[in-house]
C-alpha positions as a Markdown table, in Angstrom:
| # | Residue | x | y | z |
|---|---|---|---|---|
| 1 | Met | -9.8 | -32.5 | -18.7 |
| 2 | Asn | -6.2 | -32.2 | -19.9 |
| 3 | Thr | -4.0 | -33.4 | -17.1 |
| 4 | Gln | -1.3 | -30.8 | -17.8 |
| 5 | Thr | -2.5 | -27.5 | -19.2 |
| 6 | Ser | 0.8 | -25.8 | -19.4 |
| 7 | Val | 1.4 | -22.7 | -21.4 |
| 8 | Asp | 4.8 | -21.6 | -22.9 |
| 9 | Phe | 5.4 | -18.5 | -24.9 |
| 10 | Ile | 7.9 | -15.7 | -25.6 |
| 11 | Ser | 7.1 | -12.2 | -24.2 |
| 12 | Gln | 8.5 | -9.6 | -26.6 |
| 13 | Ser | 8.9 | -6.8 | -24.0 |
| 14 | Pro | 8.4 | -5.8 | -20.3 |
| 15 | Asp | 5.1 | -4.2 | -21.3 |
| 16 | Gln | 3.9 | -7.5 | -22.7 |
| 17 | Thr | 5.1 | -9.4 | -19.6 |
| 18 | Phe | 3.0 | -6.8 | -17.6 |
| 19 | Leu | 0.0 | -7.5 | -19.8 |
| 20 | Val | 0.3 | -11.2 | -19.3 |
| 21 | Gly | 0.3 | -10.6 | -15.6 |
| 22 | Glu | -2.8 | -8.4 | -15.9 |
| 23 | His | -4.7 | -11.1 | -17.8 |
| 24 | Leu | -3.8 | -13.5 | -15.1 |
| 25 | Gly | -4.8 | -11.2 | -12.3 |
| 26 | Thr | -8.1 | -10.5 | -14.0 |
| 27 | Leu | -8.9 | -14.3 | -13.8 |
| 28 | Cys | -8.0 | -14.7 | -10.1 |
| 29 | Gln | -10.9 | -15.3 | -7.8 |
| 30 | Gly | -9.1 | -15.5 | -4.5 |
| 31 | Gly | -6.9 | -18.1 | -2.8 |
| 32 | Glu | -4.5 | -18.4 | -5.8 |
| 33 | Met | -0.9 | -19.2 | -5.1 |
| 34 | Ile | 1.4 | -17.9 | -7.9 |
| 35 | Trp | 5.0 | -18.9 | -7.6 |
| 36 | Leu | 7.4 | -16.8 | -9.7 |
| 37 | Ser | 10.8 | -18.3 | -10.5 |
| 38 | Gly | 13.7 | -16.9 | -12.6 |
| 39 | Ala | 17.0 | -15.1 | -12.5 |
| 40 | Leu | 17.6 | -11.6 | -11.1 |
| 41 | Gly | 16.1 | -9.0 | -13.5 |
| 42 | Cys | 14.1 | -11.5 | -15.6 |
| 43 | Gly | 10.7 | -9.9 | -15.1 |
| 44 | Lys | 9.2 | -11.5 | -12.0 |
| 45 | Thr | 8.2 | -8.1 | -10.6 |
| 46 | Ala | 6.8 | -6.9 | -14.0 |
| 47 | Leu | 4.6 | -9.9 | -14.0 |
| 48 | Ala | 3.5 | -9.3 | -10.4 |
| 49 | Gln | 2.8 | -5.7 | -11.2 |
| 50 | Gly | 0.5 | -6.9 | -14.0 |
| 51 | Ile | -1.2 | -9.3 | -11.6 |
| 52 | Ala | -1.8 | -6.3 | -9.3 |
| 53 | Arg | -3.4 | -4.3 | -12.1 |
| 54 | Gly | -5.6 | -7.2 | -13.0 |
| 55 | Leu | -6.8 | -7.3 | -9.4 |
| 56 | Gly | -7.7 | -3.6 | -9.7 |
| 57 | Ile | -4.8 | -2.3 | -7.6 |
| 58 | Gln | -3.9 | 1.2 | -8.4 |
| 59 | Gly | -0.5 | 2.9 | -7.7 |
| 60 | Ser | 3.0 | 1.6 | -7.6 |
| 61 | Val | 3.8 | -2.0 | -7.0 |
| 62 | Thr | 7.5 | -2.7 | -6.2 |
| 63 | Ser | 9.6 | -5.7 | -5.4 |
| 64 | Pro | 9.5 | -6.6 | -1.7 |
| 65 | Thr | 13.1 | -7.7 | -1.7 |
| 66 | Phe | 14.1 | -6.0 | 1.5 |
| 67 | Thr | 10.8 | -6.3 | 3.3 |
| 68 | Val | 9.9 | -9.9 | 2.3 |
| 69 | Leu | 6.2 | -8.8 | 1.9 |
| 70 | Lys | 4.2 | -6.0 | 0.5 |
| 71 | Glu | 0.4 | -5.9 | 0.8 |
| 72 | Tyr | -1.9 | -4.2 | -1.7 |
| 73 | Gln | -5.7 | -3.9 | -1.8 |
| 74 | Gly | -7.9 | -4.1 | -4.9 |
| 75 | Arg | -10.8 | -6.3 | -5.8 |
| 76 | Leu | -8.8 | -8.9 | -3.9 |
| 77 | Ala | -5.8 | -8.4 | -1.7 |
| 78 | Leu | -2.4 | -9.1 | -3.2 |
| 79 | Phe | 0.3 | -10.4 | -0.9 |
| 80 | His | 3.5 | -10.0 | -2.8 |
| 81 | Phe | 6.4 | -12.0 | -1.3 |
| 82 | Asp | 10.0 | -12.1 | -2.1 |
| 83 | Phe | 11.8 | -15.2 | -0.8 |
| 84 | Tyr | 15.2 | -14.2 | -2.2 |
| 85 | Arg | 16.8 | -13.9 | 1.3 |
| 86 | Phe | 15.3 | -17.3 | 2.4 |
| 87 | Glu | 17.5 | -19.5 | 0.3 |
| 88 | Gly | 18.1 | -22.6 | 2.3 |
| 89 | Gln | 15.7 | -21.4 | 5.1 |
| 90 | Glu | 12.4 | -23.1 | 4.2 |
| 91 | Arg | 11.3 | -22.9 | 7.8 |
| 92 | Ala | 11.6 | -19.1 | 7.8 |
| 93 | Ala | 9.6 | -18.9 | 4.6 |
| 94 | Ala | 6.9 | -21.2 | 6.1 |
| 95 | Ile | 6.6 | -19.0 | 9.2 |
| 96 | Glu | 6.4 | -15.8 | 7.1 |
| 97 | Phe | 3.9 | -17.3 | 4.6 |
| 98 | Ala | 1.4 | -19.3 | 6.7 |
| 99 | Asp | -0.9 | -16.4 | 7.8 |
| 100 | Tyr | -1.4 | -15.1 | 4.3 |
| 101 | Arg | -3.0 | -18.1 | 2.6 |
| 102 | Arg | -6.5 | -16.7 | 2.4 |
| 103 | Asp | -9.5 | -17.1 | 0.1 |
| 104 | Asp | -9.9 | -13.3 | -0.2 |
| 105 | Ala | -6.4 | -12.8 | -1.5 |
| 106 | Val | -3.8 | -13.8 | -4.1 |
| 107 | Cys | -0.3 | -14.6 | -3.1 |
| 108 | Ala | 2.5 | -13.9 | -5.6 |
| 109 | Val | 5.9 | -15.2 | -4.5 |
| 110 | Glu | 9.1 | -14.1 | -6.2 |
| 111 | Trp | 12.1 | -16.5 | -5.8 |
| 112 | Ala | 9.8 | -19.3 | -5.0 |
| 113 | Glu | 12.6 | -21.8 | -5.7 |
| 114 | His | 14.2 | -20.6 | -2.5 |
| 115 | Ala | 11.4 | -22.3 | -0.6 |
| 116 | Ala | 10.8 | -25.3 | -2.8 |
| 117 | Asp | 10.2 | -27.6 | 0.2 |
| 118 | Phe | 7.3 | -25.3 | 1.2 |
| 119 | Leu | 5.3 | -25.4 | -2.0 |
| 120 | Pro | 1.6 | -26.2 | -1.3 |
| 121 | Asp | -0.1 | -29.2 | -3.0 |
| 122 | Glu | -1.7 | -26.9 | -5.6 |
| 123 | Tyr | -0.2 | -23.8 | -7.2 |
| 124 | Leu | 0.7 | -22.1 | -10.4 |
| 125 | Leu | 4.5 | -22.0 | -11.1 |
| 126 | Val | 5.6 | -19.4 | -13.6 |
| 127 | Lys | 9.2 | -19.8 | -14.7 |
| 128 | Ile | 10.7 | -16.8 | -16.5 |
| 129 | Gly | 13.9 | -17.1 | -18.6 |
| 130 | Val | 15.9 | -14.4 | -20.3 |
| 131 | Val | 16.0 | -14.9 | -24.1 |
| 132 | Ser | 17.4 | -11.5 | -25.0 |
| 133 | Pro | 17.6 | -8.0 | -23.4 |
| 134 | Thr | 13.9 | -7.5 | -24.0 |
| 135 | Lys | 12.5 | -11.0 | -24.7 |
| 136 | Arg | 11.5 | -13.5 | -22.0 |
| 137 | Ala | 10.4 | -17.1 | -22.1 |
| 138 | Leu | 7.4 | -17.7 | -19.9 |
| 139 | Gln | 6.4 | -21.2 | -18.7 |
| 140 | Phe | 3.2 | -21.5 | -16.8 |
| 141 | Arg | 3.0 | -24.9 | -14.9 |
| 142 | Pro | -0.2 | -25.5 | -13.1 |
| 143 | Arg | -0.3 | -28.0 | -10.2 |
| 144 | Gly | -3.8 | -29.2 | -9.5 |
| 145 | Ala | -7.2 | -29.0 | -11.2 |
| 146 | Arg | -7.9 | -25.5 | -10.1 |
| 147 | Tyr | -4.8 | -24.2 | -11.7 |
| 148 | Glu | -5.3 | -26.2 | -14.9 |
| 149 | Arg | -8.7 | -24.5 | -15.2 |
| 150 | Leu | -7.1 | -21.2 | -14.6 |
| 151 | Met | -4.6 | -21.9 | -17.4 |
| 152 | Gln | -7.4 | -22.9 | -19.8 |
| 153 | Ser | -9.2 | -19.6 | -19.0 |
| 154 | Phe | -5.9 | -17.7 | -19.4 |
| 155 | Gln | -5.3 | -19.2 | -22.8 |
| 156 | Thr | -8.7 | -18.1 | -23.9 |
| 157 | Leu | -8.3 | -14.5 | -22.6 |
| 158 | Ala | -4.7 | -13.9 | -23.5 |
| 159 | Phe | -4.5 | -15.6 | -26.9 |
| 160 | Arg | -7.9 | -14.9 | -28.4 |
| 161 | Pro | -7.9 | -13.9 | -32.1 |
């Protein structure tokens, strides 16, 4: 198996970023930790909204900036975190996060870089960079065999001819 199945590409629009998230959510089986990193307004929430749709979650999914966590139920639960306010407070993030690491749920964490010392051993890091007002550079970095397999499946689903 490839020891580093990373995926990099340019999303052409917010709708495409959403679709990328939807593909990713479709592949989730439970227990996934998806860490979203990037500047304010780069598309982290659009990607999380797509993940939610891929999990079969209906209705509005919004950023949990002021509440730290929003929970949604679909085929699997989605625990959507925002660690923006935790910068430099890894212990607070660890306390908030510990009870939500479950096999029947997916955790999507915006502003994961604000809790870098708290990253689990295995996770999927998605870095989003602004290329232009509508284009985003997405870098998917798997950490661990489970997430490498997830990225291989993702490439097959998202980039099939």
